[in-house]
N, C-alpha and C positions, 0 to 999 in steps of 0.2 A: 319663394317662386310660385311662380301662378301657374298650374297645373288644368290641363282638360282633358276629362276621361272620358274614353268612347270604347266600345265592345262592339263596336262594327268595323268589319275590317276595310270593305270599299270605303266608307267617308274617314276612317284614319288613312288610307292608302289617298285618299283625297287632300286630306291637311296634310302629308308630310309631300306628294308632288308642290304643293302650293309654298313648301316652302319652312312648314311647322317644326321644330327641331323636336321629333320624340325623344322623349326620356328614356323610357322604359315600353315593354312590348313580353306580355305572357297569359301563357294560358293557365284559368281557375281551374278550381279543380269539381265545380259545375259545368266544366266542358267551356263554356262561354270566353271571350279572349278581354284584354285588357291592353287599351292603348292610351299610355299617360304623355302627355304634350307639353314643355314650355309653354303657356300661355302669357307669357309678359307681356305681349301687345297686346293681347284682349281683342284677338281676330278670329278664334277657332269656331267661334259660335255662329258668326258669321258667315265664316268658310263654311261650315256644316250645312248653313242653310244655303248657300250659294250651291254646294254639291248637291243636291234636293232637287235642284230647277235647273240642271245642269244635265249635256248629251252624257256625259261620264256617268251619271246615273240612271238613265234610261241605256247605255249600254249593260251596267252591272244589272238590273233587274232581266235583257232578254238571258243575260251569259244564267244567273240562276234559274228562267225559267227551260232554258236546255238542259239544264243538270238535270233539273228533275222529272225531266222527259227522257235523260239515259238511264237514269235509276230508277223509274217507275216501274220499268219495263224487266 
């Protein structure tokens, strides 16, 4: 099985939304996440770039900005 691994939650959510099979998800000892997808179709990398240029990415950036504003105070 060919795997695609990302630590980015938003990218992982986008890949899953696009139908990529999630094999496992875990929290690592350094506090980061690990999301592993079955990438036999060899689509994960191109979908990751698609995410960067999508409205989903813009939405995620706005959520992050708002969270920073809330936790800053």
